[in-house]
N, C-alpha and C positions, 0 to 999 in steps of 0.2 A: 730580525733574526729568524731563520727557519726553526731553530730550537736553541735552547741555552746550552751551548757546547760545554760550558763549565759544569754542567750536571753529569757529564760523562767522565767518570774517573777511571784511571788506569788500573787501580787496585784499591780495595778497602778490606777491612777486617770484619768478619762476622764472628765475634767472640762467643756468642751463645751457642753456635753450631761448630765452633773450632774450625773455621774455614777462612781461607783467603779468597776473596772474590776478585777475579782478574778479567778485565776487558780483553777479549781475544782479538788482538789487532790484525791477525792474519785473515779475519773474516771481513774486515773493512775494505772498501766503503759500502759493500752491498748489504751488510748486516751488522747491527750493533748487538753483539752477543757476549754474555758473561759466562765464565766457567768458574766452578767452585773447586778449590784445592784443599785437601785435608792432610796432606803429608808433605814432608820436605822433598821427597822424590817428585811429587807432582808439581810443586813450585819450581824445582830445578828445571823440569821439562818445559814449563811455561816460559822461563827466562831463556833457556837454551834454544827453544823453538820459535822465539820471537813473538810469542803471544803477548808478552809484555816487553817493551823495549824503550830505549831512551834512558840515558844514564841515571837521572834522578828517580825515574819510575822503577828501574831495576833495583836500586838501593832500597826503596820503600817496600817493594814486593819481597825482597830477600829478608828484610827485618821482620815483616809479618810471618814469612815462612819459618824463620828461626824460632819465633815465639810459638807458633803452632806446633813445631817439632818437639818442643820441650814442655808445652802446657800440660800434657798428660803424663809427665814423667812420674815414675813410682820410686825415684831415688830416695834412700833413707837418710842421706846426709849431704852436705854441701859438696864434698869431694866426688861422690857418685853423680850428683847433679851436674857439676862442672864438666865431668868427663862426657856425659851425654850431650851437653851443650856444645862442647868443643868439637865433637864428632859431627854434629849437625852443621855447625858453622863451617868447618873445613869442607864438608860436602857441598854446601850451597856456594862456597867461594869458587868452585870449579865450573860453575854454569857458563860463565863467559869471562875471558881474560882481560879485555881492554878497558872497559868502563870502570874507573876507579871508585865510583859511588857504590858499587857492589861491595867492595872491600871496606870502604869507609863506614857504611851502614852496619855491616857485620861487626866491625871493630868497635863501633859505638855501643852496640848491644853488649859486647863482652865487657866493655868498660863499666857499663851500668851494673852488670852482674858482679864484677869484682869489687866495686865500690859499696855493694850491699851484702857482702859475704857473711856479715854478722847477723843478718835477718833470717827469719824463717823461710823455708822454701816456697811456701804459698805467697808470702809477701814478695819474695824475689820474682816470682812469676808475674804478680800484679805489676811490679815496677818495670819488668821487661815489656809487658803489654803497653804500658804507658809510654815507654821509650820509643817503641815502634810507632805509636800514634804521633808522638812529638816529631819524629822524623818527617812524617807526612805533612803535618800542619805547619811546621817550620819551613818546609820546602815551598809551600804555597806563598808564604810571605816573602821568602827569598826571591822567588820568580817575579812577584809583583815589583819588588825593589829593583831587580835587574831591568825590568821593563821600563820603569820610570827613569832610571839612569840612562838607558839606551835612547829613550825618547828625547832626551836633552840634546842628542846629536843629530836628530832628524827634523825635517821641516814638513809641513802639510803639503800634500800632493806629490811627494817623492815617489819615484819608481824604485822598488826594492826587489832584490833577488835573494832567494833562500834555497838551501840544499838539504835534502833529507827531511826529517820531521823533528823539530825542536819545539813542539807545541804543547797544548794542555794535556794530551794523552801520553806525552813523554815525561811528564812531571806530575806534581800534585795538582797544579792549576796554573794557567797562563802560559806555561812553557818558558823557555829561555830566549831563543832567537825570535819566537813569535810573540813574546810578551809585549814588546813595544808596538807591534802591529795591533794587537788586541786593545791595548790601552789607548793607542792613537785612534783606533776606530771608535772607541767610546767617546773620544774628544772631538770627533769630526775631522780627523786629519786627511781622510780620503786618499790613503796610500793606494798605489797600484802595484800589486805584488806579482812577481813571476816565480813560479815554483818549478825547480828542476824535478824531473820524474824520479831520479835517483835509482838507476839500475844497480844490481839486478833485482833487488827486492821491492823497488818501486814505492818506497816510503813517501817520497814527495808526491807521487801521483795518487796513491791510495789513501794517504793519511793527511799530509799537509793541505793538498788541494781540497780534500773533503772537509777538513776542519774549517778552513777559511771560508769556503763557500757556505757551509752551514751557518757561520757567524755573520754572513752578509758582507764579507770583505771582497773587494774587487781583486780577483785572483785569476791569473792566466797560467795554464800548465804548458811547459815546454819540455822537449827532450833534453837530456844532458848536453848533447853536442850542439845545442842552439844557444847556449849561454853567451858565446862570443858574439853572435850576430845581434842579440838584443842589447848587448853592451855597446857594440859599434853603432847601433842605431840611435844611441843616446837615451835609451829608455830606462837605464839603471843608474840610480844616484848613490846607492849603497848596497853592499852585500851583507846579509845577516845570517850567521850560522851558529849552531850550538857546538858542543864538543863532548867527548867522552873522557878525555884526560888532557890536562895542560901540564907540561913539564916546567921546571923552575926557570928555564930560559925563555919561556913563551911559546915554544913549539907545541902545537895542538893537534891531537888525534881526533878525527871526526869521520863520519861516514865516507866511504870510498868515493873519490871524485872531488872532495872538498879542496884538496891542494891545487888541483887544476883550475878550479874557479878562482882561487886566490891569486894564482899567477896571471890569469886573464884580467882580473880586476886591477892588478898593479900595472899591467900593460896599458889599460885604458884610463888609468888615473882615478879609479873608483875606490872609495874607502871600503875596507874589508874588516868587519867587526865580528869578533868571537864573543859569545855570551856564555859565561861560566860561573856557576856557583862556586864559592870557596871550597866546597866539598869535592869539586871536580879538579881543583888545582892540586897537583901532587908535587910538593916541594922536595920530596925524596927522590923523584925522578929528575935527573939533571937536564937531559935533553931528549928530544923526540926519538933519538936512536935507541934510547933505553925503554921505550914503550913496546910492550908485546902486542903484535898485530894478530888478531884472530883470523885464521884461515877457515873458510867454510866449504862445504861440499860443492863441487863444480856443477852439479845438476841444477843448482839455483840459477845459474846463468841461462840455461837453455830449456829447462823443463817447468820451473815454477811459473805460474800464471799463464801457461800455454796449454791448449788442448792436446797438441802434439809436439814432440821435441823439435826445437828450432836449430839443431846442430847435428852433424853426423854422429852416429853411435860410436862410442869409444874415443871421442875427441879428448885430447888433453886439455885441462883447464887450470886456471890460476884464479882463485876467488878470495882475495883479502877483503875483509869486512870494513876495514878502515884504512886511511892513509894519514900521514902527518904533514900538516902545513907548517913550513918553517916560519919562525918568528919574523923574519924579514918581510914577509908578505902580509903580516897582520897589522892593521892600523891601530887597533886598540882591543883590549880584552875587558869586557864589561862584567862586573861582579855586583853582588848586593852591597858591597862596602864602598863601591866607587869604580872609577874607570882607570885602568892601568895602561900606560903608554910605554914605548921603548925608552930606555933599556929595561926589559922585563925582569931581568935578574934583580933589579932594585925595586921596581914598582910593585911586583907581585909579593916580594918579601915584606914590603911595608903593609900590605893588606892584612897580614897575619900578626902585626905588632899591636 
């Protein structure tokens, strides 16, 4: 390995200085740079501006941000404290709309608060800090287990295609879709990985290709519109992707372009695997039609990552951050509790029993 990629964390808590330390993923691959955030507003901006991204990593950062927001509270009683907490929680929840882990982590922090309402405010603050840390450490183990479960479906020497970044910097460690690649690499599986560039924000090029290359994995970068030809060439044996929200029927929202890859994979008879922690499965959302898709500013399409604009001034744009892959194109959904197969209405429900 060029370096231990697992030493590079998406976010961590510096409790002594009341700061959330976040890896600025917008600076990658050219610079590994961390930023320190002292306020809920600063953490909100880090999430919204994609300094931290990836559903699990967003949830972890939000939990840390919520703790930092109320750590210095001067509330005199529980009611005042809860009001401050709720205001901070509601504010952080507006950072991005699609990734369910953001809301899951914030709700988990609120549950911790309510369950300890009879304790002193200082004790509640300590427990909230511990809960935020638990969210991070539990995610590491969840990702490891997802990787082990996914690896049971793969064979040494396989060609794998992935889209966007579902790696260690999108989670606490290992990643979701990249977890079986990392674990397989440790076991000598010698996978050959193809990474879509993932326009317009290039997470595949800037993040996945960088992560895997640093870890010593055989990785080849391709443009998004090259996925079909590498499949047709017989170079892809499975497609591995993460997700930001899974509906109860198995429809899965992931970075824009994922649904097209899934349709291609079905055409070429290639299994398409979605890797999802249970925290990303939203049983309250019945189908993909109910998932809110984040729309981002159009300048990301033609100005970000370019020295000069790559489109005429004033051009109309449409820039959804995610799309929804219909369940019919998904071979299996891999969780830390096991592997779900169609019909997902039944298999996903059993995961929570």
